[in-house]
N, C-alpha and C positions, 0 to 999 in steps of 0.2 A: 428631791421634789421626786413626785410618782409621776410614772408615764402617762398621756394623754392621748388615746387615740381618737380618731374620728371616724366612727364608721360610714360607709359611701353615702347610708341612707342622707347622711349633712351635705352630700354636694352638691346641693342646690342651695347653699347658705352660706353666709360670709362669718360663721362662726368658729373658724381656724384664723380669722384675719381681725375681727371685732370681739371686743372684750363682751361677755355675759356672765351672770350671777348665777347663783345654784340656791337653791332653796327647795326644802321637804315641803311636800304638799299634802293635803289630807286625801284620802283615796275617793273622796267623791268631788275632787277638781281634775282627777286622772281622764284623759280621753285617745281614743286612736289618733296616732302621728304626734302625739305630744313627743320633742326632745326632751331625752333624759340622762343624767351621767348615771354610770352604774360600774361598781368596783366589781372586778374579775375576781371568783373566791377561791377555785383551784385552777389544777393543772386544764390547757384545753386543747383537746383531742382537731381542734378544725382553728383554721387561721382568720384572724379578722378580716374584712376587705374595707382598707379606709378610702377615703374621699378621691382618690387618683384610680381606684380597683387593684392597686398593689394588695399582694397578701401579706400580713403582719402577725407573727405567732404573739399570741399576749401570756402575760405570765400574770400567775395569783399576785393582787394589788394593784394590777395596771387599771385606770380609770378610763371608759369609752363610753362616747356619746353616739347614740342611737333613739329609736323611736319605738314607741310602745303600738304594737301592733298584733294581728291574728295571724296562724299559719293553719293550714288545715290539708296536707300531703297526704295521699294515699298511701304511698312507700315510704315516705319518711316521717314525719314529726306532724302533732296537732298539738297549737298553742295557743295563747289567748293571755293578754296582760291580765283581764279581767279575773284571771286566777291567783295574782300573784299572793306570796305568802303574807303572812301579817306584817313578817318585816320588812319586806319589799323582796323575796327571794323570786328571782325569775331565771330563765335562761335567754342565751343568744338563739332564737329559732331560726335565723341563720346569719351568716357571717356580715352579711352588710350592715347587720346592729337594728334587726328587727327583734325587740325584746317582749316577752311574755314568758311564763311558765307552762312548760311542756305538760301534756297532759297525756301522752301516748306517744310512744315511740317503736320503730320497726326495730325488731332482735336483732338486724344485723347491722346498726348502727353505734359507733362507738357514743358515750354518754356526752350530754351536749354542754357548752360550756355554761358552768352556773356562775351569776351575777348577782348584786345587791344593789336593788335602786338608793342611789343616794341624793338624788334630788332633782328637779326640773331646772333646763335651762330656762333664765327671763332675763327679760330686761324692763326696766322703768316698773317693775313689778307685775309686768306682764309674763304670764308664760310663753312660749314660744313652741309654736305647732308648722309642720311642715307647710302646712297650705300657707302660713305667712310669708314663703318665700317663693311664693307662686304668682309670677307677674302676669297682669290682666292682657288679654289681648279679644280683639273684635270675633265674636263667631265667624267663621268658615268652616266649608269642605274643600278636602282637597282636589284637585283637578286629576293628580294621578293615578294611574291603573293601580290598584292592590292585589297582590298576592298574597293571601292570607293559609296561615299554618294553623292547624289545630292540632290534637292530639286526643287519645281513647286515654291518656293518665301521664303521668311526670314521666322524664324519662323513656320517652317516646320517640325521639330522635329529632324531635322540631328544631333545637338550634342547629344540628349538622346539617339539618335539611335548609335551613336558611344560612346557612355558611356557603352550601354550595350555590344555590338560587342567586348571593350577592357576588360571589367571584363571577358566575357567570354573566350577570346582567352587568358589571361594569367593566369585563372584557369586551363587552358589546360596545363601548363607550357613554351608558347611562349612568345619570346621577342616582344613586340610588340610597332612598332613606330607611333604614332597617329599625322596627319599633317592638316591644314588647308590652301585647295591651293588658294582659293580665299574668297574675303570678303573684310571687313573693320575691321581695329585693334581693337581688343578687346582680351587681353592675358588670361584672364580668361575661356573662351571656351575650350581652348587646356590643360591649365593648369587642367581643371577638368577632363581630362584623365588620368593625373598620379595620382590622387585620386583612381583610381578605377584598377591601375595596369600597365598602357603603364611604358615601360621602357624609351622611348624618346619622345618628342614633339617638333613639330616644327610649324613654318607659315611664312607666306608672309614677315612680319617682319623681318625675320632673312635671306632676301636676298634683304631688302633695299627698301621695298614698305612699304606706311603706309595702302594703300588699292587699291586692284587690278582696280579701275577705272582709267584703262591708256588706252595707245594706247598698240595695240599687241606687238609692236616693243620694248616697253619698258619692259612689263610682259614675253615677251619669254624668254629673259637671267634669269630674276628672277625666274622661274620655271626651267630651266637649273640647277640652282644653288641650288635649294631645292632638283633636285633629287642628284645631286651629293651629297649633304650632307644625303640623303638617303643611297645610296650607301656606302658611307665612313662607315656609322653606321653599316650597316649589317645584319637588324633586320631578324625574321623569317618571318613576316608579316607585311605591312602596311595599316592601316586604314585611306582612305584619304576624307576629305569632303571637296566640295568644297559650298563654301557661298552663299547666296541668288539661285536664279536658273541660268541654262545654258542661258537662252535668255535674262537675265539684263545685262548690263553692265559692267560687271566685269570679263569679259574673261574667263567665265565659258566654253565656246565652245570650246578656244584652249586648256584650261585645260584638258578638256573631249577627247580632241582629241588625247593629248599628251600620257594620262594616260592609254588609252583604251588596248595600246597590254599588259600593264600589268595587267590590269584588270582581276580578277577571281570571284570577285561576284559584281555586280551591284545591288545598293539599292536607290529606289527613295522615298523621304521622301515626301510626300504629306500633302496639306493643307485640301482638300476636294476630294471626287472620283471623280468629273467632273476634277480639276486640272490635275488629272493622262491623262486622255485622253488627255487634251489642250496640256501638255507639250511632252508626245508621240508624238502627230500629228506634232504639231511644231517645232520639234529638231529631231526626227526620234530617239529616246531613245528607246529600247528594256531592260529594267528594268529585273532583276532576282527576285525581291522582291518589294511592297511597303509597308511602315511603316508610321507612323505619324499620326497626327489625322484625315488622310484619312482613318484608320485603328482602330476607337476609339470603333465602333461598330459592331457587327455582319450585320447589316443593310449596314455598310459602306464598309465593306470585301466583303460582296455578290456585292454589286453594281459596286465597284471597278474590281471583276473577271467577271462579267458579260459585263463592258464595255468595258475592255483591256484584258483579259483573263491572266493575272496575279496575282498570289498569294499576297493578302494583311495578314498583322501579326500584331496585337496589343500585343507589346513586353511587355506590362505593365501587362499582364493578363499572366497564369502560362502557358496555351496551346501554346500561341505563342511564348513563351520564349525556351519552349522546342524543338518546332519544328526550332527556329533560332538557337539554340544549333547542332541540326541534320544537319541543311544545314550548319553550318559554318565545324562542323565535317567532313561533307560528301566532301566540295569543297576545305577546306583551312588545317585544320588539319593533315590529312591523308598524304597529299602532302609534308606539313612540315616534317613531320616525314619519310617519304619514303626514 
Protein backbone atom coordinates (compact mmCIF):
# COMPACT_ATOMS: atom_id res chain seq x y z
CA UNK A 1 0.00 0.00 0.00
CA UNK A 2 1.38 3.39 -0.96
CA UNK A 3 2.19 5.88 1.78
CA UNK A 4 -0.58 8.39 2.37
CA UNK A 5 0.38 11.80 3.83
CA UNK A 6 -1.93 14.53 5.08
CA UNK A 7 -0.34 17.95 4.63
CA UNK A 8 -0.84 20.53 7.36
CA UNK A 9 -3.61 22.36 5.46
CA UNK A 10 -5.74 19.37 6.54
CA UNK A 11 -5.18 20.01 10.25
CA UNK A 12 -8.65 21.57 10.60
CA UNK A 13 -10.33 18.41 9.27
CA UNK A 14 -11.19 14.85 10.30
CA UNK A 15 -9.74 13.40 7.09
CA UNK A 16 -7.11 11.39 8.96
CA UNK A 17 -9.74 9.81 11.19
CA UNK A 18 -12.83 9.44 9.03
CA UNK A 19 -13.09 7.79 5.59
CA UNK A 20 -13.54 9.75 2.40
CA UNK A 21 -13.72 8.91 -1.29
CA UNK A 22 -11.52 10.16 -4.10
CA UNK A 23 -13.09 11.02 -7.46
CA UNK A 24 -11.64 12.74 -10.50
CA UNK A 25 -13.65 15.87 -11.27
CA UNK A 26 -13.70 17.96 -14.46
CA UNK A 27 -11.72 21.18 -14.30
CA UNK A 28 -14.80 23.39 -14.26
CA UNK A 29 -15.67 21.95 -10.83
CA UNK A 30 -12.31 22.77 -9.25
CA UNK A 31 -12.18 25.65 -6.77
CA UNK A 32 -9.63 27.29 -4.51
CA UNK A 33 -9.35 25.49 -1.15
CA UNK A 34 -10.72 22.17 -2.48
CA UNK A 35 -9.06 19.18 -0.83
CA UNK A 36 -7.41 16.93 -3.40
CA UNK A 37 -5.25 13.85 -3.48
CA UNK A 38 -2.00 14.15 -5.43
CA UNK A 39 0.77 11.70 -6.27
CA UNK A 40 4.39 12.72 -5.81
CA UNK A 41 6.02 12.23 -9.21
CA UNK A 42 9.69 12.63 -8.53
CA UNK A 43 12.35 13.35 -5.96
CA UNK A 44 11.46 16.05 -3.48
CA UNK A 45 14.01 18.64 -2.38
CA UNK A 46 11.58 19.97 0.21
CA UNK A 47 9.82 17.99 2.96
CA UNK A 48 6.08 18.01 3.41
CA UNK A 49 4.69 19.47 6.60
CA UNK A 50 2.05 17.08 7.93
CA UNK A 51 -1.02 17.86 10.02
CA UNK A 52 0.84 18.03 13.36
CA UNK A 53 3.54 20.30 11.91
CA UNK A 54 6.22 17.60 11.64
CA UNK A 55 8.33 17.54 8.47
CA UNK A 56 8.31 14.35 6.38
CA UNK A 57 10.42 13.58 3.32
CA UNK A 58 8.22 12.36 0.46
CA UNK A 59 9.19 9.77 -2.11
CA UNK A 60 7.99 9.23 -5.67
CA UNK A 61 4.68 7.38 -5.53
CA UNK A 62 3.57 8.78 -2.18
CA UNK A 63 0.05 10.18 -2.05
CA UNK A 64 -0.54 13.53 -0.35
CA UNK A 65 -3.79 15.25 0.62
CA UNK A 66 -3.52 19.01 0.15
CA UNK A 67 -5.59 21.95 -1.09
CA UNK A 68 -5.80 23.85 -4.35
CA UNK A 69 -4.49 27.39 -3.99
CA UNK A 70 -2.37 30.26 -5.21
CA UNK A 71 0.95 31.77 -4.23
CA UNK A 72 2.61 35.03 -5.29
CA UNK A 73 5.89 35.23 -3.38
CA UNK A 74 8.23 37.98 -4.59
CA UNK A 75 11.37 36.13 -3.46
CA UNK A 76 10.44 32.50 -4.08
CA UNK A 77 7.48 31.06 -6.00
CA UNK A 78 4.50 32.20 -8.06
CA UNK A 79 1.88 29.58 -8.85
CA UNK A 80 -1.83 28.91 -9.29
CA UNK A 81 -4.00 25.79 -9.50
CA UNK A 82 -5.78 27.37 -12.47
CA UNK A 83 -2.65 26.74 -14.53
CA UNK A 84 -2.45 23.00 -13.78
CA UNK A 85 -1.49 20.87 -16.80
CA UNK A 86 -4.04 19.04 -18.91
CA UNK A 87 -3.37 15.81 -17.02
CA UNK A 88 -3.35 17.55 -13.64
CA UNK A 89 0.39 18.25 -13.38
CA UNK A 90 1.13 20.64 -10.52
CA UNK A 91 3.67 21.41 -7.78
CA UNK A 92 3.64 21.61 -4.03
CA UNK A 93 3.82 25.41 -3.80
CA UNK A 94 4.51 25.08 -0.06
CA UNK A 95 5.32 22.07 2.06
CA UNK A 96 2.04 22.63 3.91
CA UNK A 97 0.08 21.23 0.96
CA UNK A 98 -0.71 24.32 -1.10
CA UNK A 99 -1.09 22.80 -4.58
CA UNK A 100 -0.88 24.59 -7.93
CA UNK A 101 1.33 24.86 -10.98
CA UNK A 102 4.43 27.00 -10.44
CA UNK A 103 4.74 29.60 -13.20
CA UNK A 104 7.74 31.53 -11.82
CA UNK A 105 10.55 30.36 -9.57
CA UNK A 106 13.50 32.18 -8.03
CA UNK A 107 16.81 31.03 -9.53
CA UNK A 108 18.27 30.27 -6.11
CA UNK A 109 15.54 27.77 -5.21
CA UNK A 110 15.77 24.05 -5.88
CA UNK A 111 13.06 22.59 -8.14
CA UNK A 112 9.68 22.25 -6.47
CA UNK A 113 8.13 18.85 -5.80
CA UNK A 114 6.19 17.72 -8.91
CA UNK A 115 2.78 16.22 -8.19
CA UNK A 116 -0.11 14.81 -10.22
CA UNK A 117 -3.79 15.31 -9.41
CA UNK A 118 -5.48 11.99 -8.59
CA UNK A 119 -8.88 13.27 -7.57
CA UNK A 120 -10.93 15.30 -5.12
CA UNK A 121 -11.66 14.25 -1.56
CA UNK A 122 -15.43 13.63 -1.43
CA UNK A 123 -18.19 12.40 0.86
CA UNK A 124 -21.74 11.53 -0.15
CA UNK A 125 -21.11 12.80 -3.67
CA UNK A 126 -19.96 16.22 -2.48
CA UNK A 127 -16.42 17.52 -2.83
CA UNK A 128 -14.73 18.69 0.35
CA UNK A 129 -13.43 22.24 0.68
CA UNK A 130 -11.43 23.77 3.53
CA UNK A 131 -14.35 26.05 4.37
CA UNK A 132 -16.51 22.98 5.10
CA UNK A 133 -14.48 22.41 8.27
CA UNK A 134 -14.68 25.95 9.66
CA UNK A 135 -17.21 26.19 12.47
CA UNK A 136 -19.53 29.16 12.75
CA UNK A 137 -18.93 31.72 15.46
CA UNK A 138 -20.95 34.78 16.45
CA UNK A 139 -19.39 37.99 15.12
CA UNK A 140 -17.07 39.56 17.66
CA UNK A 141 -13.99 41.76 17.94
CA UNK A 142 -11.26 40.97 20.47
CA UNK A 143 -10.76 43.31 23.40
CA UNK A 144 -7.04 42.65 23.67
CA UNK A 145 -4.47 45.13 22.36
CA UNK A 146 -2.81 44.10 19.10
CA UNK A 147 0.85 44.26 18.20
CA UNK A 148 0.88 44.22 14.41
CA UNK A 149 3.89 43.11 12.39
CA UNK A 150 4.01 43.97 8.71
CA UNK A 151 6.91 43.57 6.32
CA UNK A 152 8.53 45.14 3.32
CA UNK A 153 8.64 41.66 1.75
CA UNK A 154 8.75 38.02 2.74
CA UNK A 155 11.83 36.95 4.72
CA UNK A 156 12.01 40.38 6.37
CA UNK A 157 12.21 39.09 9.95
CA UNK A 158 8.52 39.09 10.93
CA UNK A 159 8.42 35.63 12.50
CA UNK A 160 11.71 36.19 14.34
CA UNK A 161 10.41 39.49 15.69
CA UNK A 162 7.11 37.85 16.68
CA UNK A 163 8.97 35.14 18.63
CA UNK A 164 11.02 37.72 20.52
CA UNK A 165 7.90 39.70 21.41
CA UNK A 166 5.89 36.64 22.45
CA UNK A 167 8.69 35.50 24.75
CA UNK A 168 8.97 38.91 26.40
CA UNK A 169 5.22 39.18 26.97
CA UNK A 170 4.93 35.62 28.27
CA UNK A 171 7.77 36.33 30.70
CA UNK A 172 5.64 39.18 32.04
CA UNK A 173 2.89 36.66 32.79
CA UNK A 174 0.55 37.71 29.97
CA UNK A 175 -1.65 35.29 28.04
CA UNK A 176 -0.50 35.76 24.44
CA UNK A 177 -2.26 34.79 21.22
CA UNK A 178 0.02 34.68 18.17
CA UNK A 179 -1.55 34.67 14.73
CA UNK A 180 -0.68 35.03 11.08
CA UNK A 181 -3.46 36.82 9.22
CA UNK A 182 -2.06 36.78 5.67
CA UNK A 183 0.41 34.69 3.67
CA UNK A 184 0.75 31.17 2.26
CA UNK A 185 0.16 28.11 4.41
CA UNK A 186 3.09 27.06 6.58
CA UNK A 187 2.18 25.77 10.04
CA UNK A 188 5.63 25.78 11.61
CA UNK A 189 5.82 29.58 11.68
CA UNK A 190 3.00 29.93 14.16
CA UNK A 191 3.87 26.70 15.97
CA UNK A 192 7.25 28.24 16.74
CA UNK A 193 5.43 30.88 18.81
CA UNK A 194 4.11 28.12 21.09
CA UNK A 195 7.72 27.19 21.77
CA UNK A 196 8.42 30.63 23.23
CA UNK A 197 5.33 30.93 25.41
CA UNK A 198 2.24 31.74 23.33
CA UNK A 199 -0.94 30.41 24.91
CA UNK A 200 -2.77 30.16 21.58
CA UNK A 201 -1.83 30.22 17.89
CA UNK A 202 -3.92 30.45 14.73
CA UNK A 203 -3.72 31.49 11.09
CA UNK A 204 -5.85 31.81 7.96
CA UNK A 205 -5.91 28.02 7.49
CA UNK A 206 -8.17 27.95 10.57
CA UNK A 207 -10.52 30.18 8.58
CA UNK A 208 -10.54 27.91 5.53
CA UNK A 209 -7.89 29.44 3.25
CA UNK A 210 -4.71 27.74 1.94
CA UNK A 211 -3.30 31.20 1.23
CA UNK A 212 -4.67 34.72 1.26
CA UNK A 213 -4.01 35.25 -2.46
CA UNK A 214 -7.73 35.54 -3.22
CA UNK A 215 -10.42 38.10 -3.84
CA UNK A 216 -11.07 40.54 -1.01
CA UNK A 217 -14.66 39.28 -0.91
CA UNK A 218 -13.30 35.84 0.01
CA UNK A 219 -10.69 37.09 2.45
CA UNK A 220 -12.92 39.49 4.41
CA UNK A 221 -15.21 36.80 5.95
CA UNK A 222 -12.16 34.66 6.73
CA UNK A 223 -10.65 37.56 8.66
CA UNK A 224 -14.00 38.07 10.41
CA UNK A 225 -13.81 34.44 11.53
CA UNK A 226 -10.27 34.88 12.87
CA UNK A 227 -11.33 37.96 14.81
CA UNK A 228 -14.24 36.02 16.31
CA UNK A 229 -11.88 33.20 17.30
CA UNK A 230 -9.55 35.70 18.93
CA UNK A 231 -12.43 37.25 20.85
CA UNK A 232 -13.66 33.85 22.06
CA UNK A 233 -10.21 32.99 23.45
CA UNK A 234 -9.98 36.38 25.21
CA UNK A 235 -6.18 36.68 25.45
CA UNK A 236 -4.37 39.49 27.23
CA UNK A 237 -2.53 40.53 24.07
CA UNK A 238 -2.47 39.55 20.39
CA UNK A 239 0.69 39.41 18.29
CA UNK A 240 -0.51 39.48 14.68
CA UNK A 241 1.76 38.94 11.70
CA UNK A 242 0.77 39.90 8.18
CA UNK A 243 2.78 37.70 5.82
CA UNK A 244 4.63 39.20 2.83
CA UNK A 245 4.04 42.97 2.51
CA UNK A 246 0.86 45.06 2.28
CA UNK A 247 1.74 45.86 -1.35
CA UNK A 248 1.68 42.22 -2.45
CA UNK A 249 -1.55 40.40 -3.47
CA UNK A 250 -2.11 38.70 -0.11
CA UNK A 251 -4.81 41.08 1.18
CA UNK A 252 -2.36 42.67 3.59
CA UNK A 253 -3.91 46.08 2.98
CA UNK A 254 -7.34 44.79 4.05
CA UNK A 255 -5.86 43.11 7.14
CA UNK A 256 -4.05 46.32 8.08
CA UNK A 257 -7.22 48.37 7.63
CA UNK A 258 -9.37 46.03 9.73
CA UNK A 259 -6.86 45.60 12.54
CA UNK A 260 -5.81 49.26 12.74
CA UNK A 261 -8.37 50.27 15.44
CA UNK A 262 -7.03 47.52 17.71
CA UNK A 263 -3.32 48.17 17.16
CA UNK A 264 -1.31 49.57 20.06
CA UNK A 265 2.11 48.94 18.54
CA UNK A 266 2.92 48.71 14.81
CA UNK A 267 6.25 47.20 13.78
CA UNK A 268 7.63 47.24 10.25
CA UNK A 269 10.05 44.39 9.56
CA UNK A 270 12.28 45.46 6.70
CA UNK A 271 14.78 43.84 4.39
CA UNK A 272 16.86 47.03 4.05
CA UNK A 273 16.64 50.72 5.02
CA UNK A 274 15.45 51.87 1.58
CA UNK A 275 12.59 49.34 1.68
CA UNK A 276 11.33 51.06 4.84
CA UNK A 277 11.03 54.33 2.97
CA UNK A 278 9.44 52.60 -0.02
CA UNK A 279 6.65 50.91 1.95
CA UNK A 280 6.03 54.05 4.01
CA UNK A 281 5.59 56.15 0.87
CA UNK A 282 3.64 53.58 -1.15
CA UNK A 283 1.27 52.44 1.58
CA UNK A 284 1.31 55.41 3.96
CA UNK A 285 2.34 53.30 6.96
CA UNK A 286 3.71 55.10 10.01
CA UNK A 287 5.24 52.31 12.14
CA UNK A 288 6.32 52.77 15.74
CA UNK A 289 9.41 50.68 15.21
CA UNK A 290 11.54 49.05 12.49
CA UNK A 291 13.19 45.63 12.95
CA UNK A 292 14.65 42.92 10.72
CA UNK A 293 17.69 42.98 8.41
CA UNK A 294 17.25 46.76 8.00
CA UNK A 295 18.52 47.07 11.58
CA UNK A 296 21.36 44.54 11.39
CA UNK A 297 24.14 47.10 11.90
CA UNK A 298 24.55 50.52 13.47
CA UNK A 299 24.99 52.00 9.98
CA UNK A 300 21.66 50.53 8.90
CA UNK A 301 19.92 51.75 12.07
CA UNK A 302 21.25 55.27 11.52
CA UNK A 303 20.18 55.24 7.86
CA UNK A 304 16.62 54.13 8.73
CA UNK A 305 16.31 56.89 11.27
CA UNK A 306 17.76 59.50 8.87
CA UNK A 307 15.50 58.45 5.97
CA UNK A 308 12.27 57.94 7.89
CA UNK A 309 12.58 59.33 11.41
CA UNK A 310 11.51 55.95 12.81
CA UNK A 311 13.46 54.14 15.51
CA UNK A 312 15.12 50.91 14.36
CA UNK A 313 16.23 48.12 16.70
CA UNK A 314 18.47 45.09 16.25
CA UNK A 315 16.61 42.63 18.46
CA UNK A 316 19.45 40.13 18.38
CA UNK A 317 21.64 42.53 20.35
CA UNK A 318 21.22 43.13 24.07
CA UNK A 319 20.60 46.86 23.75
CA UNK A 320 17.92 46.45 21.09
CA UNK A 321 16.15 43.75 23.06
CA UNK A 322 16.14 45.85 26.22
CA UNK A 323 14.71 48.84 24.35
CA UNK A 324 11.95 46.65 22.92
CA UNK A 325 11.16 45.32 26.40
CA UNK A 326 10.86 48.89 27.68
CA UNK A 327 8.55 49.79 24.81
CA UNK A 328 6.35 46.74 25.42
CA UNK A 329 6.09 47.57 29.11
CA UNK A 330 5.08 51.12 28.28
CA UNK A 331 2.60 50.39 25.46
CA UNK A 332 1.22 46.96 26.33
CA UNK A 333 2.04 45.48 29.73
CA UNK A 334 0.94 48.43 31.86
CA UNK A 335 -2.41 48.73 30.11
CA UNK A 336 -3.03 44.98 30.46
CA UNK A 337 -2.44 45.17 34.20
CA UNK A 338 -4.39 48.36 34.84
